[in-house]
C-alpha positions in Angstrom: 0.4 -0.4 -0.3 1.2 3.0 -0.5 0.3 6.5 0.4 0.8 9.6 -2.0 0.3 13.1 -1.6 0.4 16.4 -2.4 3.9 17.7 -4.2 4.5 20.5 -1.9 4.9 23.8 -3.7 2.4 23.3 -6.0 -1.1 25.1 -6.2 -3.8 24.6 -8.4 -5.0 21.0 -8.9 -2.5 18.6 -9.9 -3.5 14.2 -11.1 -2.1 12.3 -8.5 -1.0 9.1 -9.7 -3.4 5.8 -9.8 -5.4 7.4 -6.4 -8.7 8.2 -8.9 -9.1 4.7 -9.9 -9.8 4.5 -5.6 -11.4 7.6 -5.6 -14.0 6.8 -8.7 -14.2 3.1 -7.0 -15.7 4.9 -3.8 -17.9 6.8 -5.6 -19.4 4.2 -7.6 -20.1 2.2 -3.5 -21.2 5.8 -2.2 -23.7 5.6 -5.2 -25.3 2.5 -2.9 -28.8 2.9 -1.2 -27.3 0.9 1.7 -23.8 1.9 2.0 -24.4 6.2 2.1 -24.9 5.2 6.3 -24.0 3.1 8.3 -27.0 1.3 8.9 -25.8 -3.0 9.4 -24.4 -4.0 13.6 -21.6 -6.9 11.8 -19.1 -6.0 10.1 -19.9 -8.4 8.4 -22.8 -8.0 7.1 -21.4 -4.6 6.1 -18.9 -6.7 3.6 -22.2 -8.3 1.6 -23.7 -4.8 0.9 -20.2 -4.5 -0.5 -19.9 -7.4 -2.4 -23.5 -6.6 -3.8 -22.9 -2.9 -4.7 -19.7 -4.2 -6.9 -21.7 -7.3 -8.6 -24.6 -5.0 -9.2 -21.9 -2.7 -11.2 -20.1 -5.4 -12.7 -23.4 -6.9 -14.0 -24.3 -3.2 -15.8 -21.2 -2.8 -16.7 -21.1 -6.1 -18.4 -23.9 -6.0 -20.2 -24.8 -2.5 -21.3 -20.7 -3.4 -23.1 -22.2 -6.0 -24.6 -22.4 -6.2 -28.8 -25.8 -7.1 -30.2 -26.1 -10.1 -32.6 -27.9 -10.9 -35.5 -28.8 -13.9 -36.2 
């Protein structure tokens, strides 16, 4: 695990390497209603909700990217 920090002396917006991938993933998971707040009492059920949200995102991406075949 490597922590990416801002460079000293740089003002304004600066793209940090690979940090956007993690932030984008957290944003996608945050759109799930059950993950927007801490509803779960046990960590295992919270983990299951993360897996469900991730699976839903993957299935949605797979279904939208399929090629339409004509018979």
